[in-house]
MOPAC internal coordinates of N, CA, C and O (Angstrom, degrees):
PM7 1SCF
backbone

  N    0.0000 0     0.00 0     0.00 0    0    0    0
  C    1.4421 1     0.00 0     0.00 0    1    0    0
  C    1.5259 1   109.79 1     0.00 0    2    1    0
  O    1.2310 1   120.99 1   -48.32 1    3    2    1
  N    1.3118 1   115.71 1   131.68 1    3    2    1
  C    1.4504 1   120.37 1   179.89 1    5    3    2
  C    1.5144 1   110.54 1   -76.32 1    6    5    3
  O    1.2310 1   121.21 1   -36.07 1    7    6    5
  N    1.3061 1   115.29 1   143.93 1    7    6    5
  C    1.4546 1   120.44 1   173.81 1    9    7    6
  C    1.5226 1   108.53 1   -94.89 1   10    9    7
  O    1.2310 1   120.64 1   -15.00 1   11   10    9
  N    1.3239 1   116.39 1   165.00 1   11   10    9
  C    1.4599 1   120.03 1   177.45 1   13   11   10
  C    1.5242 1   109.60 1   -58.57 1   14   13   11
  O    1.2310 1   120.89 1   142.54 1   15   14   13
  N    1.3431 1   115.90 1   -37.46 1   15   14   13
  C    1.4680 1   120.45 1  -176.89 1   17   15   14
  C    1.5279 1   110.92 1   -66.82 1   18   17   15
  O    1.2310 1   120.11 1   138.57 1   19   18   17
  N    1.3209 1   117.39 1   -41.43 1   19   18   17
  C    1.4696 1   119.15 1  -179.97 1   21   19   18
  C    1.5316 1   110.31 1   -68.47 1   22   21   19
  O    1.2310 1   120.09 1   142.01 1   23   22   21
  N    1.3390 1   117.44 1   -37.99 1   23   22   21
  C    1.4666 1   120.11 1   176.64 1   25   23   22
  C    1.5267 1   110.43 1   -65.27 1   26   25   23
  O    1.2310 1   120.68 1   137.90 1   27   26   25
  N    1.3253 1   116.30 1   -42.10 1   27   26   25
  C    1.4552 1   121.82 1   178.18 1   29   27   26
  C    1.5374 1   110.43 1   -59.42 1   30   29   27
  O    1.2310 1   120.85 1   129.24 1   31   30   29
  N    1.3370 1   115.97 1   -50.76 1   31   30   29
  C    1.4634 1   120.32 1  -178.21 1   33   31   30
  C    1.5271 1   112.16 1   -64.61 1   34   33   31
  O    1.2310 1   120.45 1   145.62 1   35   34   33
  N    1.3206 1   116.75 1   -34.38 1   35   34   33
  C    1.4616 1   120.95 1   177.03 1   37   35   34
  C    1.5312 1   110.53 1   -62.97 1   38   37   35
  O    1.2310 1   120.35 1   134.44 1   39   38   37
  N    1.3157 1   116.93 1   -45.56 1   39   38   37
  C    1.4728 1   120.67 1   177.84 1   41   39   38
  C    1.5307 1   111.21 1   -64.47 1   42   41   39
  O    1.2310 1   120.67 1   138.66 1   43   42   41
  N    1.3269 1   116.33 1   -41.34 1   43   42   41
  C    1.4614 1   119.56 1   179.75 1   45   43   42
  C    1.5289 1   111.06 1   -64.65 1   46   45   43
  O    1.2310 1   120.65 1   141.14 1   47   46   45
  N    1.3189 1   116.36 1   -38.86 1   47   46   45
  C    1.4634 1   120.85 1   177.00 1   49   47   46
  C    1.5321 1   110.27 1   -64.68 1   50   49   47
  O    1.2310 1   120.60 1   137.33 1   51   50   49
  N    1.3271 1   116.46 1   -42.67 1   51   50   49
  C    1.4663 1   119.63 1   177.46 1   53   51   50
  C    1.5216 1   111.02 1   -62.00 1   54   53   51
  O    1.2310 1   120.74 1   143.53 1   55   54   53
  N    1.3252 1   116.20 1   -36.47 1   55   54   53
  C    1.4716 1   120.28 1   177.25 1   57   55   54
  C    1.5184 1   110.63 1   -62.68 1   58   57   55
  O    1.2310 1   120.68 1   134.70 1   59   58   57
  N    1.3190 1   116.31 1   -45.30 1   59   58   57
  C    1.4684 1   120.19 1  -179.10 1   61   59   58
  C    1.5280 1   111.11 1   -65.58 1   62   61   59
  O    1.2310 1   119.91 1   138.14 1   63   62   61
  N    1.3180 1   117.78 1   -41.86 1   63   62   61
  C    1.4639 1   121.90 1   178.20 1   65   63   62
  C    1.5299 1   109.96 1   -61.99 1   66   65   63
  O    1.2310 1   120.50 1   136.11 1   67   66   65
  N    1.3270 1   116.66 1   -43.89 1   67   66   65
  C    1.4660 1   120.28 1   178.82 1   69   67   66
  C    1.5243 1   110.39 1   -60.53 1   70   69   67
  O    1.2310 1   120.57 1   136.56 1   71   70   69
  N    1.3264 1   116.51 1   -43.44 1   71   70   69
  C    1.4704 1   120.09 1   179.02 1   73   71   70
  C    1.5298 1   110.55 1   -61.54 1   74   73   71
  O    1.2310 1   120.50 1   135.49 1   75   74   73
  N    1.3171 1   116.65 1   -44.51 1   75   74   73
  C    1.4673 1   120.76 1  -179.87 1   77   75   74
  C    1.5222 1   111.67 1   -62.15 1   78   77   75
  O    1.2310 1   120.28 1   153.08 1   79   78   77
  N    1.3198 1   117.07 1   -26.92 1   79   78   77
  C    1.4673 1   121.94 1   179.04 1   81   79   78
  C    1.5271 1   111.93 1   -90.52 1   82   81   79
  O    1.2310 1   120.54 1  -175.08 1   83   82   81
  N    1.3354 1   116.58 1     4.92 1   83   82   81
  C    1.4545 1   120.37 1   178.49 1   85   83   82
  C    1.5166 1   114.34 1    80.10 1   86   85   83
  O    1.2310 1   120.33 1  -162.64 1   87   86   85
  N    1.3026 1   116.97 1    17.36 1   87   86   85
  C    1.4673 1   122.53 1  -178.98 1   89   87   86
  C    1.5321 1   109.17 1  -104.94 1   90   89   87
  O    1.2310 1   120.88 1  -109.24 1   91   90   89
  N    1.3215 1   115.93 1    70.76 1   91   90   89
  C    1.4584 1   120.99 1  -174.31 1   93   91   90
  C    1.5266 1   112.46 1   -64.31 1   94   93   91
  O    1.2310 1   119.97 1   144.90 1   95   94   93
  N    1.3157 1   117.67 1   -35.10 1   95   94   93
  C    1.4618 1   120.05 1   177.29 1   97   95   94
  C    1.5193 1   111.16 1   -60.91 1   98   97   95
  O    1.2310 1   120.71 1   135.52 1   99   98   97
  N    1.3142 1   116.26 1   -44.48 1   99   98   97
  C    1.4676 1   121.31 1   178.27 1  101   99   98
  C    1.5260 1   110.32 1   -65.17 1  102  101   99
  O    1.2310 1   120.46 1   141.84 1  103  102  101
  N    1.3264 1   116.73 1   -38.16 1  103  102  101
  C    1.4679 1   121.21 1   178.19 1  105  103  102
  C    1.5257 1   110.27 1   -61.29 1  106  105  103
  O    1.2310 1   120.36 1   138.95 1  107  106  105
  N    1.3328 1   116.93 1   -41.05 1  107  106  105
  C    1.4699 1   120.87 1   178.77 1  109  107  106
  C    1.5308 1   110.62 1   -63.51 1  110  109  107
  O    1.2310 1   120.39 1   136.24 1  111  110  109
  N    1.3315 1   116.87 1   -43.76 1  111  110  109
  C    1.4642 1   121.25 1   179.71 1  113  111  110
  C    1.5274 1   110.26 1   -60.11 1  114  113  111
  O    1.2310 1   120.25 1   132.45 1  115  114  113
  N    1.3173 1   117.13 1   -47.55 1  115  114  113
  C    1.4696 1   121.03 1  -179.10 1  117  115  114
  C    1.5279 1   111.60 1   -65.20 1  118  117  115
  O    1.2310 1   120.23 1   139.66 1  119  118  117
  N    1.3269 1   117.17 1   -40.34 1  119  118  117
  C    1.4658 1   120.61 1   178.61 1  121  119  118
  C    1.5219 1   110.47 1   -63.08 1  122  121  119
  O    1.2310 1   120.72 1   138.38 1  123  122  121
  N    1.3118 1   116.23 1   -41.62 1  123  122  121
  C    1.4699 1   119.75 1   178.67 1  125  123  122
  C    1.5232 1   111.26 1   -66.55 1  126  125  123
  O    1.2310 1   120.47 1   140.12 1  127  126  125
  N    1.3251 1   116.71 1   -39.88 1  127  126  125
  C    1.4668 1   119.16 1   177.52 1  129  127  126
  C    1.5197 1   110.60 1   -64.03 1  130  129  127
  O    1.2310 1   120.36 1   139.14 1  131  130  129
  N    1.3285 1   116.92 1   -40.86 1  131  130  129
  C    1.4681 1   120.74 1   177.58 1  133  131  130
  C    1.5246 1   110.01 1   -60.01 1  134  133  131
  O    1.2310 1   120.64 1   133.69 1  135  134  133
  N    1.3188 1   116.39 1   -46.31 1  135  134  133
  C    1.4648 1   120.24 1   179.05 1  137  135  134
  C    1.5211 1   110.36 1   -61.66 1  138  137  135
  O    1.2310 1   119.98 1   140.10 1  139  138  137
  N    1.3174 1   117.63 1   -39.90 1  139  138  137
  C    1.4567 1   121.45 1   178.57 1  141  139  138
  C    1.5182 1   111.90 1   -60.67 1  142  141  139
  O    1.2310 1   120.15 1   142.18 1  143  142  141
  N    1.3142 1   117.31 1   -37.82 1  143  142  141
  C    1.4627 1   121.85 1   177.41 1  145  143  142
  C    1.5282 1   109.88 1   -61.84 1  146  145  143
  O    1.2310 1   120.60 1   135.39 1  147  146  145
  N    1.3270 1   116.46 1   -44.61 1  147  146  145
  C    1.4645 1   120.91 1  -179.85 1  149  147  146
  C    1.5309 1   111.36 1   -65.29 1  150  149  147
  O    1.2310 1   120.35 1   140.32 1  151  150  149
  N    1.3234 1   116.93 1   -39.68 1  151  150  149
  C    1.4661 1   120.53 1  -179.41 1  153  151  150
  C    1.5314 1   110.54 1   -68.83 1  154  153  151
  O    1.2310 1   120.36 1   137.93 1  155  154  153
  N    1.3227 1   116.92 1   -42.07 1  155  154  153
  C    1.4752 1   119.54 1   177.97 1  157  155  154
  C    1.5252 1   110.66 1   -59.79 1  158  157  155
  O    1.2310 1   121.04 1   137.86 1  159  158  157
  N    1.3019 1   115.61 1   -42.14 1  159  158  157
  C    1.4621 1   120.13 1   179.11 1  161  159  158
  C    1.5306 1   110.12 1   -64.49 1  162  161  159
  O    1.2310 1   120.09 1   138.53 1  163  162  161
  N    1.3152 1   117.43 1   -41.47 1  163  162  161
  C    1.4656 1   122.29 1   178.45 1  165  163  162
  C    1.5311 1   110.30 1   -58.10 1  166  165  163
  O    1.2310 1   120.59 1   130.34 1  167  166  165
  N    1.3225 1   116.48 1   -49.66 1  167  166  165
  C    1.4631 1   119.77 1  -179.95 1  169  167  166
  C    1.5270 1   111.34 1   -66.45 1  170  169  167
  O    1.2310 1   119.69 1   144.43 1  171  170  169
  N    1.3015 1   118.20 1   -35.57 1  171  170  169
  C    1.4586 1   121.92 1   178.47 1  173  171  170
  C    1.5313 1   110.68 1   -63.24 1  174  173  171
  O    1.2310 1   120.69 1   133.70 1  175  174  173
  N    1.3231 1   116.28 1   -46.30 1  175  174  173
  C    1.4650 1   120.45 1   179.54 1  177  175  174
  C    1.5227 1   110.22 1   -62.82 1  178  177  175
  O    1.2310 1   120.23 1   143.98 1  179  178  177
  N    1.3024 1   117.16 1   -36.02 1  179  178  177
  C    1.4740 1   121.63 1   179.08 1  181  179  178
  C    1.5282 1   111.48 1   -82.12 1  182  181  179
  O    1.2310 1   120.92 1  -175.08 1  183  182  181
  N    1.3155 1   115.84 1     4.92 1  183  182  181
  C    1.4639 1   123.23 1   179.44 1  185  183  182
  C    1.5253 1   111.85 1    57.73 1  186  185  183
  O    1.2310 1   121.72 1  -139.06 1  187  186  185
  N    1.3222 1   114.32 1    40.94 1  187  186  185
  C    1.4622 1   122.87 1   175.34 1  189  187  186
  C    1.5184 1   107.41 1  -121.34 1  190  189  187
  O    1.2310 1   120.19 1  -103.69 1  191  190  189
  N    1.3235 1   117.24 1    76.31 1  191  190  189
  C    1.4581 1   120.32 1  -174.37 1  193  191  190
  C    1.5277 1   112.10 1   -55.89 1  194  193  191
  O    1.2310 1   121.86 1   -29.57 1  195  194  193
  N    1.2984 1   114.05 1   150.43 1  195  194  193
  C    1.4576 1   120.39 1  -177.45 1  197  195  194
  C    1.5168 1   110.84 1  -107.71 1  198  197  195
  O    1.2310 1   121.41 1   -47.93 1  199  198  197
  N    1.3171 1   114.91 1   132.07 1  199  198  197
  C    1.4579 1   120.07 1   172.72 1  201  199  198
  C    1.5229 1   109.81 1  -100.16 1  202  201  199
  O    1.2310 1   120.98 1  -177.54 1  203  202  201
  N    1.3197 1   115.72 1     2.46 1  203  202  201
  C    1.4627 1   120.35 1   179.49 1  205  203  202
  C    1.5146 1   108.96 1   -67.32 1  206  205  203
  O    1.2310 1   120.75 1   -52.94 1  207  206  205
  N    1.3182 1   116.17 1   127.06 1  207  206  205
  C    1.4618 1   120.46 1  -175.52 1  209  207  206
  C    1.5192 1   113.42 1   -81.88 1  210  209  207
  O    1.2310 1   120.12 1   145.90 1  211  210  209
  N    1.3099 1   117.38 1   -34.10 1  211  210  209
  C    1.4653 1   119.25 1  -175.22 1  213  211  210
  C    1.5204 1   111.37 1  -111.82 1  214  213  211
  O    1.2310 1   121.53 1   -20.28 1  215  214  213
  N    1.3242 1   114.67 1   159.72 1  215  214  213
  C    1.4615 1   120.31 1   174.89 1  217  215  214
  C    1.5197 1   109.77 1   -59.59 1  218  217  215
  O    1.2310 1   120.45 1   140.10 1  219  218  217
  N    1.3181 1   116.74 1   -39.90 1  219  218  217
  C    1.4663 1   120.97 1   179.96 1  221  219  218
  C    1.5271 1   110.67 1   -59.69 1  222  221  219
  O    1.2310 1   120.13 1   134.57 1  223  222  221
  N    1.3200 1   117.35 1   -45.43 1  223  222  221
  C    1.4639 1   121.18 1  -179.20 1  225  223  222
  C    1.5200 1   112.38 1   -63.23 1  226  225  223
  O    1.2310 1   120.49 1   136.58 1  227  226  225
  N    1.3195 1   116.67 1   -43.42 1  227  226  225
  C    1.4669 1   118.77 1  -178.25 1  229  227  226
  C    1.5276 1   110.76 1   -71.76 1  230  229  227
  O    1.2310 1   120.21 1   149.34 1  231  230  229
  N    1.3320 1   117.20 1   -30.66 1  231  230  229
  C    1.4676 1   119.97 1   174.89 1  233  231  230
  C    1.5266 1   110.73 1   -68.11 1  234  233  231
  O    1.2310 1   120.47 1   141.97 1  235  234  233
  N    1.3271 1   116.70 1   -38.03 1  235  234  233
  C    1.4727 1   119.74 1   175.42 1  237  235  234
  C    1.5273 1   110.06 1   -62.64 1  238  237  235
  O    1.2310 1   120.51 1   138.97 1  239  238  237
  N    1.3216 1   116.64 1   -41.03 1  239  238  237
  C    1.4661 1   120.59 1   177.88 1  241  239  238
  C    1.5206 1   110.51 1   -59.41 1  242  241  239
  O    1.2310 1   120.61 1   133.35 1  243  242  241
  N    1.3348 1   116.44 1   -46.65 1  243  242  241
  C    1.4632 1   120.28 1  -179.87 1  245  243  242
  C    1.5278 1   111.08 1   -64.20 1  246  245  243
  O    1.2310 1   120.35 1   141.05 1  247  246  245
  N    1.3136 1   116.93 1   -38.95 1  247  246  245
  C    1.4680 1   121.26 1  -179.08 1  249  247  246
  C    1.5270 1   111.31 1   -60.71 1  250  249  247
  O    1.2310 1   120.18 1   152.99 1  251  250  249
  N    1.3396 1   117.27 1   -27.01 1  251  250  249
  C    1.4655 1   122.18 1  -179.25 1  253  251  250
  C    1.5315 1   112.85 1   -99.62 1  254  253  251
  O    1.2310 1   120.03 1   177.98 1  255  254  253
  N    1.3175 1   117.55 1    -2.02 1  255  254  253
  C    1.4633 1   122.28 1  -172.85 1  257  255  254
  C    1.5324 1   110.63 1   -82.03 1  258  257  255
  O    1.2310 1   120.90 1   -71.83 1  259  258  257
  N    1.3131 1   115.89 1   108.17 1  259  258  257
  C    1.4714 1   120.37 1  -177.42 1  261  259  258
  C    1.5238 1   112.93 1   -72.96 1  262  261  259
  O    1.2310 1   119.69 1   172.87 1  263  262  261
  N    1.3371 1   118.20 1    -7.13 1  263  262  261
  C    1.4659 1   120.15 1   179.57 1  265  263  262
  C    1.5266 1   112.42 1   -86.38 1  266  265  263
  O    1.2310 1   120.17 1   172.33 1  267  266  265
  N    1.3131 1   117.28 1    -7.67 1  267  266  265
  C    1.4674 1   120.23 1   177.59 1  269  267  266
  C    1.5144 1   109.06 1  -102.47 1  270  269  267
  O    1.2310 1   120.91 1   -20.02 1  271  270  269
  N    1.3044 1   115.87 1   159.98 1  271  270  269
  C    1.4539 1   120.70 1  -179.32 1  273  271  270
  C    1.5228 1   112.72 1   -65.52 1  274  273  271
  O    1.2310 1   121.79 1   -23.28 1  275  274  273
  N    1.3100 1   114.19 1   156.72 1  275  274  273
  C    1.4631 1   120.45 1  -177.97 1  277  275  274
  C    1.5266 1   112.27 1   -60.24 1  278  277  275
  O    1.2310 1   120.39 1   140.52 1  279  278  277
  N    1.3170 1   116.87 1   -39.48 1  279  278  277
  C    1.4648 1   120.01 1  -178.49 1  281  279  278
  C    1.5273 1   111.40 1   -62.13 1  282  281  279
  O    1.2310 1   120.33 1   140.02 1  283  282  281
  N    1.3280 1   116.97 1   -39.98 1  283  282  281
  C    1.4701 1   121.10 1   177.86 1  285  283  282
  C    1.5247 1   110.28 1   -67.46 1  286  285  283
  O    1.2310 1   120.41 1   137.89 1  287  286  285
  N    1.3278 1   116.82 1   -42.11 1  287  286  285
  C    1.4679 1   119.90 1   178.19 1  289  287  286
  C    1.5283 1   110.84 1   -62.28 1  290  289  287
  O    1.2310 1   120.32 1   138.46 1  291  290  289
  N    1.3256 1   117.00 1   -41.54 1  291  290  289
  C    1.4714 1   120.12 1   179.09 1  293  291  290
  C    1.5269 1   111.49 1   -65.61 1  294  293  291
  O    1.2310 1   120.25 1   140.81 1  295  294  293
  N    1.3196 1   117.12 1   -39.19 1  295  294  293
  C    1.4676 1   120.40 1   177.18 1  297  295  294
  C    1.5230 1   109.63 1   -62.20 1  298  297  295
  O    1.2310 1   120.34 1   137.04 1  299  298  297
  N    1.3223 1   116.96 1   -42.96 1  299  298  297
  C    1.4695 1   121.01 1   178.31 1  301  299  298
  C    1.5238 1   110.40 1   -63.20 1  302  301  299
  O    1.2310 1   120.30 1   141.26 1  303  302  301
  N    1.3149 1   117.04 1   -38.74 1  303  302  301
  C    1.4677 1   120.39 1   177.53 1  305  303  302
  C    1.5253 1   111.16 1   -63.84 1  306  305  303
  O    1.2310 1   120.48 1   138.24 1  307  306  305
  N    1.3336 1   116.69 1   -41.76 1  307  306  305
  C    1.4691 1   119.43 1   178.73 1  309  307  306
  C    1.5268 1   110.48 1   -66.23 1  310  309  307
  O    1.2310 1   120.57 1   142.05 1  311  310  309
  N    1.3313 1   116.52 1   -37.95 1  311  310  309
  C    1.4618 1   120.25 1  -179.88 1  313  311  310
  C    1.5207 1   112.86 1   -67.82 1  314  313  311
  O    1.2310 1   120.00 1   157.90 1  315  314  313
  N    1.3160 1   117.61 1   -22.10 1  315  314  313
  C    1.4686 1   120.35 1  -179.97 1  317  315  314
  C    1.5299 1   112.20 1  -103.68 1  318  317  315
  O    1.2310 1   120.56 1  -175.37 1  319  318  317
  N    1.2907 1   116.53 1     4.63 1  319  318  317
  C    1.4641 1   119.74 1  -179.89 1  321  319  318
  C    1.5291 1   110.41 1   -64.74 1  322  321  319
  O    1.2310 1   121.15 1   -41.64 1  323  322  321
  N    1.3053 1   115.41 1   138.36 1  323  322  321
  C    1.4618 1   120.11 1   178.87 1  325  323  322
  C    1.5297 1   110.52 1   -75.47 1  326  325  323
  O    1.2310 1   121.44 1   -32.37 1  327  326  325
  N    1.3111 1   114.86 1   147.63 1  327  326  325
  C    1.4607 1   119.62 1   175.89 1  329  327  326
  C    1.5297 1   108.79 1   -75.99 1  330  329  327
  O    1.2310 1   121.27 1   -18.52 1  331  330  329
  N    1.3155 1   115.17 1   161.48 1  331  330  329
  C    1.4649 1   120.56 1   179.06 1  333  331  330
  C    1.5324 1   110.13 1   -76.58 1  334  333  331
  O    1.2310 1   121.42 1    -0.86 1  335  334  333
  N    1.3049 1   114.88 1   179.14 1  335  334  333
  C    1.4688 1   119.81 1   177.47 1  337  335  334
  C    1.5238 1   112.10 1   -62.14 1  338  337  335
  O    1.2310 1   120.49 1   160.05 1  339  338  337
  N    1.3285 1   116.67 1   -19.95 1  339  338  337
  C    1.4686 1   120.89 1   177.11 1  341  339  338
  C    1.5318 1   111.53 1   -96.92 1  342  341  339
  O    1.2310 1   121.04 1  -164.48 1  343  342  341
  N    1.3502 1   115.62 1    15.52 1  343  342  341
  C    1.4641 1   122.86 1   177.50 1  345  343  342
  C    1.5220 1   113.09 1    60.79 1  346  345  343
  O    1.2310 1   120.78 1  -139.25 1  347  346  345
  N    1.3256 1   116.11 1    40.75 1  347  346  345
  C    1.4592 1   119.62 1   178.68 1  349  347  346
  C    1.5235 1   110.22 1  -133.82 1  350  349  347
  O    1.2310 1   121.70 1   -16.30 1  351  350  349
  N    1.3059 1   114.35 1   163.70 1  351  350  349
  C    1.4559 1   123.05 1   175.16 1  353  351  350
  C    1.5179 1   107.98 1  -112.23 1  354  353  351
  O    1.2310 1   119.75 1   -17.21 1  355  354  353
  N    1.3316 1   118.09 1   162.79 1  355  354  353
  C    1.4672 1   119.10 1   175.02 1  357  355  354
  C    1.5314 1   110.24 1   -54.64 1  358  357  355
  O    1.2310 1   120.79 1   -32.07 1  359  358  357
  N    1.3053 1   116.10 1   147.93 1  359  358  357
  C    1.4688 1   121.69 1  -175.48 1  361  359  358
  C    1.5214 1   112.82 1   -58.24 1  362  361  359
  O    1.2310 1   120.10 1   152.73 1  363  362  361
  N    1.3218 1   117.42 1   -27.27 1  363  362  361
  C    1.4619 1   119.29 1  -176.94 1  365  363  362
  C    1.5294 1   113.11 1   -83.06 1  366  365  363
  O    1.2310 1   119.73 1   179.19 1  367  366  365
  N    1.3304 1   118.13 1    -0.81 1  367  366  365
  C    1.4677 1   120.63 1   178.95 1  369  367  366
  C    1.5259 1   109.40 1  -106.26 1  370  369  367
  O    1.2310 1   121.32 1   -64.58 1  371  370  369
  N    1.3183 1   115.08 1   115.42 1  371  370  369
  C    1.4624 1   123.06 1   177.23 1  373  371  370
  C    1.5231 1   106.66 1  -117.00 1  374  373  371
  O    1.2310 1   120.28 1   -74.89 1  375  374  373
  N    1.3224 1   117.06 1   105.11 1  375  374  373
  C    1.4594 1   120.31 1  -173.93 1  377  375  374
  C    1.5266 1   113.57 1   -65.78 1  378  377  375
  O    1.2310 1   119.87 1   151.74 1  379  378  377
  N    1.3083 1   117.86 1   -28.26 1  379  378  377
  C    1.4681 1   119.87 1   176.68 1  381  379  378
  C    1.5220 1   109.09 1   -66.20 1  382  381  379
  O    1.2310 1   120.94 1   133.39 1  383  382  381
  N    1.3128 1   115.80 1   -46.61 1  383  382  381
  C    1.4664 1   120.75 1   177.89 1  385  383  382
  C    1.5373 1   110.40 1   -63.87 1  386  385  383
  O    1.2310 1   120.41 1   139.48 1  387  386  385
  N    1.3324 1   116.82 1   -40.52 1  387  386  385
  C    1.4695 1   121.08 1   179.57 1  389  387  386
  C    1.5275 1   110.98 1   -62.66 1  390  389  387
  O    1.2310 1   120.07 1   137.53 1  391  390  389
  N    1.3186 1   117.48 1   -42.47 1  391  390  389
  C    1.4692 1   120.88 1  -179.75 1  393  391  390
  C    1.5279 1   110.38 1   -63.54 1  394  393  391
  O    1.2310 1   120.40 1   136.23 1  395  394  393
  N    1.3170 1   116.84 1   -43.77 1  395  394  393
  C    1.4650 1   120.36 1   179.54 1  397  395  394
  C    1.5282 1   110.65 1   -64.48 1  398  397  395
  O    1.2310 1   120.55 1   137.22 1  399  398  397
  N    1.3212 1   116.55 1   -42.78 1  399  398  397
  C    1.4652 1   120.76 1   179.91 1  401  399  398
  C    1.5391 1   110.60 1   -65.20 1  402  401  399
  O    1.2310 1   120.43 1   136.98 1  403  402  401
  N    1.3152 1   116.78 1   -43.02 1  403  402  401
  C    1.4618 1   120.26 1   179.53 1  405  403  402
  C    1.5223 1   110.38 1   -61.25 1  406  405  403
  O    1.2310 1   120.18 1   136.44 1  407  406  405
  N    1.3136 1   117.25 1   -43.56 1  407  406  405
  C    1.4716 1   120.24 1   179.16 1  409  407  406
  C    1.5283 1   110.31 1   -60.47 1  410  409  407
  O    1.2310 1   120.19 1   138.20 1  411  410  409
  N    1.3280 1   117.24 1   -41.80 1  411  410  409
  C    1.4677 1   120.87 1   178.23 1  413  411  410
  C    1.5291 1   111.07 1   -62.88 1  414  413  411
  O    1.2310 1   120.42 1   135.94 1  415  414  413
  N    1.3248 1   116.80 1   -44.06 1  415  414  413
  C    1.4653 1   120.87 1   179.66 1  417  415  414
  C    1.5193 1   111.60 1   -62.35 1  418  417  415
  O    1.2310 1   120.69 1   135.66 1  419  418  417
  N    1.3239 1   116.29 1   -44.34 1  419  418  417
  C    1.4571 1   120.00 1  -179.21 1  421  419  418
  C    1.5207 1   111.52 1   -69.38 1  422  421  419
  O    1.2310 1   120.55 1   143.95 1  423  422  421
  N    1.3098 1   116.56 1   -36.05 1  423  422  421
  C    1.4673 1   120.99 1   177.05 1  425  423  422
  C    1.5247 1   109.76 1   -62.42 1  426  425  423
  O    1.2310 1   120.55 1   136.24 1  427  426  425
  N    1.3243 1   116.55 1   -43.76 1  427  426  425
  C    1.4595 1   120.36 1   178.11 1  429  427  426
  C    1.5299 1   110.91 1   -65.03 1  430  429  427
  O    1.2310 1   120.41 1   144.47 1  431  430  429
  N    1.3190 1   116.83 1   -35.53 1  431  430  429
  C    1.4646 1   120.92 1  -178.05 1  433  431  430
  C    1.5264 1   112.21 1   -67.21 1  434  433  431
  O    1.2310 1   120.10 1   144.37 1  435  434  433
  N    1.3173 1   117.42 1   -35.63 1  435  434  433
  C    1.4617 1   118.85 1  -178.98 1  437  435  434
  C    1.5171 1   111.44 1   -89.31 1  438  437  435
  O    1.2310 1   120.16 1   161.78 1  439  438  437
  N    1.3277 1   117.30 1   -18.22 1  439  438  437
  C    1.4552 1   121.77 1   174.73 1  441  439  438
  C    1.4998 1   114.02 1    51.42 1  442  441  439
  O    1.2310 1   120.84 1    41.74 1  443  442  441
  N    1.3069 1   116.00 1  -138.26 1  443  442  441
  C    1.4663 1   121.55 1  -174.96 1  445  443  442
  C    1.5216 1   112.25 1   -69.13 1  446  445  443
  O    1.2310 1   120.08 1   158.89 1  447  446  445
  N    1.3242 1   117.45 1   -21.11 1  447  446  445
  C    1.4633 1   119.76 1   177.40 1  449  447  446
  C    1.5096 1   111.25 1   -64.62 1  450  449  447
  O    1.2310 1   120.68 1   160.56 1  451  450  449
  N    1.3319 1   116.31 1   -19.44 1  451  450  449
  C    1.4430 1   119.83 1  -177.06 1  453  451  450
  C    1.5020 1   114.59 1  -108.02 1  454  453  451
  O    1.2310 1   119.67 1  -153.51 1  455  454  453
  N    1.3225 1   118.24 1    26.49 1  455  454  453
  C    1.4561 1   118.16 1   178.36 1  457  455  454
  C    1.5082 1   109.04 1   -54.25 1  458  457  455
  O    1.2310 1   120.44 1   -39.08 1  459  458  457
  N    1.2956 1   116.76 1   140.92 1  459  458  457
  C    1.4627 1   122.30 1  -168.62 1  461  459  458
  C    1.5225 1   112.02 1   -63.15 1  462  461  459
  O    1.2310 1   121.60 1   -78.26 1  463  462  461
  N    1.3098 1   114.55 1   101.74 1  463  462  461
  C    1.4536 1   120.37 1   177.98 1  465  463  462
  C    1.5067 1   111.60 1  -103.18 1  466  465  463
  O    1.2310 1   120.93 1  -168.95 1  467  466  465
  N    1.3324 1   115.82 1    11.05 1  467  466  465
  C    1.4451 1   119.42 1   176.76 1  469  467  466
  C    1.5036 1   114.35 1    95.61 1  470  469  467
  O    1.2310 1   119.44 1   176.28 1  471  470  469
  N    1.3467 1   118.67 1    -3.72 1  471  470  469
  C    1.4506 1   116.37 1  -179.60 1  473  471  470
  C    1.4844 1   113.14 1   -86.36 1  474  473  471
  O    1.2310 1   120.10 1   180.00 1  475  474  473

């Protein structure tokens, strides 16, 4: 049985591989899915189940959630930012890095209550 962490890392790895192959759009999709996995797990541990169907929706929820730290909300906002007409994001936004950072922030927020039980 896969754990949330293994699913998260698998998506992040796929994002990095896509980037290395010059498929930045695919890398963004995988990074967002990875972040969505971390957010779903965060809400699950806090016993706040999510009815959000997509990673984008749950990231929007987190971006508006006043119970999480500002840094996590800002990461969620960057992860849901729309690309420009040229299908790019500002140079200072790296969604792979943002997804990894968000997962770390959420992991710290749930602490020992979120020891990996496979969800």
